[in-house]
N, C-alpha and C positions, 0 to 999 in steps of 0.2 A: 414843657418838659419839667420846668421848675415846680409848677403846680402839681405835676404827677409825682415828683420825687417827694415834695414836702407834704402834700395833702392826699396823695394816692387817689387823685381824681379820675385817672383812667383805668383803675383796677377792673371795673366792670367791663370796659371795652376789651381789655387784654384777655380777660377770662372768656369772653364770648368768642374772640378770634381763635384762642387755643382750642376751645371745644370744636370749633368748625374745622380746624386743621388736623384734629386727632385721627380721623380716617385716613388722611393722606400719610401721616407718620406710620400708621399700622400697615398700609399697603406698601410703603417703602421698605419696611423691615420684613414683610411676609416672605419674600423669596429666600432670604438667608435663614430665617427660622425654619421654613419648610425643608430646605436642604439638610439642615442639621438634624431635624426630626427623622427624615428618611434615612440618613446615614446611621442614626442610632438603631433603626430597625434591621439593618443588614450588617453582617459581620463578614470580613474578608475570609477567603479560603485558608490563608496562612494562619489567621487567628484561630479558626476552627480546628485546624490540624494541631496547632500548639496546645490548645485547650484540651483536645481529645487525648493527646499524649500525656498531659499532666494528670488527667482523670484516670487514665489507664494505669499509670505508675502508682497513683494513690490507691487504686483498687487492688493492685497486686500486693501492696504493702499491707492493706487492711485484711486481705484474704490470708496472707501469711500469718498475720497476728491471730486471726480467727482460728486457723488450723493449729497454731501453737497453743492457744488457750484451750481448744477442744481436746488436744492431746494431754495437756496438763490436767484438765478436768477429768478425763477418762482415767488417767493414772491415779489421780487422787481418789476417785471412786473405787478403783480396784484395790488401792491400799487400804481404804476404809473397810472394804469387805474382808480383806485378809485380817486386819486387826480385829474385826468383830468375830471372825471365825476362830482366831487364836484364843479368844477369851473362853471358848467352850471346850478347848482341848485340855487334857490332863497332862500335857507335856510342855517342855520348854521349846520355843521355836525361834527361828530367825527368818527374815524375809530375804529372798534372793530374786534376781532378775534373770529371765531367760534370754541368753545372749546369742544363741544359734540353734538351728534345727538340723538334724541329720538329712543330707540330700538323698540318702538311700531310701527308695520307696518301700523296701522290705524290712527296714530297721526303724522302729519308732523310738527315737532318742532325741533328747534336747540337752543343751549345755547351759548350766547356770553359773553365775559369777561368784559363787562361794566355794572354797576349797578347803584343803587340809589346814591351812593357817587359821580358818574360821572354826575349826573343830569338826568339819564334815567328815563322815566316815562311810565306807562302802556299806550298803544295805539300809541306810536311813530312809525313812518314809518321806515322800514329797507330796504335798497337797497344794491345791489352790483354794479359792474361797468357797468352793462348792463340793469338793470331794477329793478322794485319793487320786493322785496322778501317776505315781510310780515309786521307784526306789533308786538310790544312788548306785550306779554301776561301777564307777571308778572316779578317783579324785586326783587333782594336782594341787599345787600350792594355792592357785587363785581361782580355779574352776572345777566343776564336777560334771560328769556325764550321768544323765538320768534316763533309765529305761522306763518307758511309759507302759501302763497296764494294758494298752491295746496291742503291744508287740506280741507276735505269735509265740515267743519263748517265755512269756510272763504268765504266772499263775498266782492267784490270791485266794486263800481260804476265806470264805464268806459265810454269813448266815442271814436268813430272812428275818428281818427285825420284827415281823408280825407274829411269828410262831417259833423262832429259834432254829429252823431247819438249816442244817449245815451242808455246804457243797463247795466245789472248787470252781472259781471263775477264771477262764482262760482268755488271753488275748487272741483275736482272730486275724490280726494283720490289717483290719479295717478300723480306722480311727474312731468310728462311731458305733461299733458293734463288738460286744463281748459275748462269750459262750459259757453257759452254766452247764457243767458236765456231771455225769454219774448221778442224775436225779431220777429216782424210780418213778414209774408212771402212776403210782399211787400216792405220791407226795402231795402235800397240800401247798401248792404254789400257784399264784395268780399273776396276771398282768397288772403292773403297777406296784408290785411288791418292792420294797426298798431292801437292797443288799448292803450289809456293812461288813467290815473286816471282823473276823471271828476271834482273832487273837491266837489261833492255833498255828503251829509251824515255826514260831519264834522269829518272825520278821516284822510284820506290821502290828502296831498296837491295836487293841480291840476297840470296835465301835465307830470306826471312820466310815462315812458314807462312800460307797464304791460305785454302785450302779442301780438302775431300776429296770425291772423285768418288762420287756416290750413285746415279747412273742413266745408262745408255747405251741409246739407241734408234736403230736403223738402219732407214731406209726403203729398200725395194728401188729401185734405179736412182738414188738420190741420192748425189752424190759426197762429202757430209759426213755425219757422224753427229751426232745430238742428244745432248748430254751435260749433265747437271745435276750441280751440286756444292753441298755445304753449307759455309758459311763456318766456319772454325775459331774465329774471334773470337765472343764472345757480344755480338752487335751491339745487342741490345735489353735486355741485363741488366748490362753492365759499368758500374760507377760510377766507376772509376778507370782512367786510360789512361796510356800512355807517349808522350811527344812525342820523336821521334827527331831528333837533330842529327848531321849528317855532320861529318867532321873540318874541312872548309873553312867550316863555319858557326860563327860566333862568337855566343855568348850576349850579349844586351844587358847583362845583369847576372849575370856568372858566379857571384858570391858568393851571389846570391839563389837561383840554381838549385841550388847546392850545399846551401844551407840547406833547400831543399825536399826533397831526397833525399840525406841524408848517406851518402856512400860508395856511392851507388846510381847515379851517373852513368855507371858502366861504364868500361871502358878506352877511352881516346881513340885507337882504332885506325882507320886509314883505311877507310871503307866502300866498298861497291861503288857503281857509278853509280846515280843515281836513275832511276826508271822512269816510263813514260808513264802518266798517270792519266786525268783526265776528258776527255770528248770536248769 
């Protein structure tokens, strides 16, 4: 033993014995290692249920965030379209939100969140990013009722932008169909023609896109043709609208309107005359 301690004489022997016993050590630890490995392969039912609940909760949170971000992105895109459209108008505008829709199927009206305190007056034109929506029917301090151009009581003097042909566009009570009336069968009008407000009648300013001709029907012997048009505005989908102010209309609170739409009130250029609206 002294020789082994001092001179490491038995090192070779000990190494040989350890190598020989290694399989025995491995076999002795194998059962516990195998049971640990098998346990790692299987998860208890309670653990799976807990993990599933955690994942479902996280998924719901992420879905809610995704919906919120999608709504914000949609609102941002709509606001951008409104701001871009306001740049081509010859009038001052403010942005308003549609806050409710009339439940009466025979009355095409919406309510916006701008009222008399914002300078809104009866008869003002209302547009969305793509075209004329209607006109203000009545106001309160904080809200206004808007009559859509699809209402059966609404009429807009229009002209065909291709050739200047004038006519009257009536609401049909169908949100997606307007009727062009009193057009002679000899008139030069075609499907796809764009109809814009003509400026006649003293209600809507001139040149706003209103509708596109979608169908023309001629009855033999009848002096007028039956013409249908689709509104350019998204009457049943727009959540934001533009309230148009002509130059001679002053806002009740100009600073408030400017806060609503920074640099989006457009150039204060004199508009065309307002056009005839409701019957």
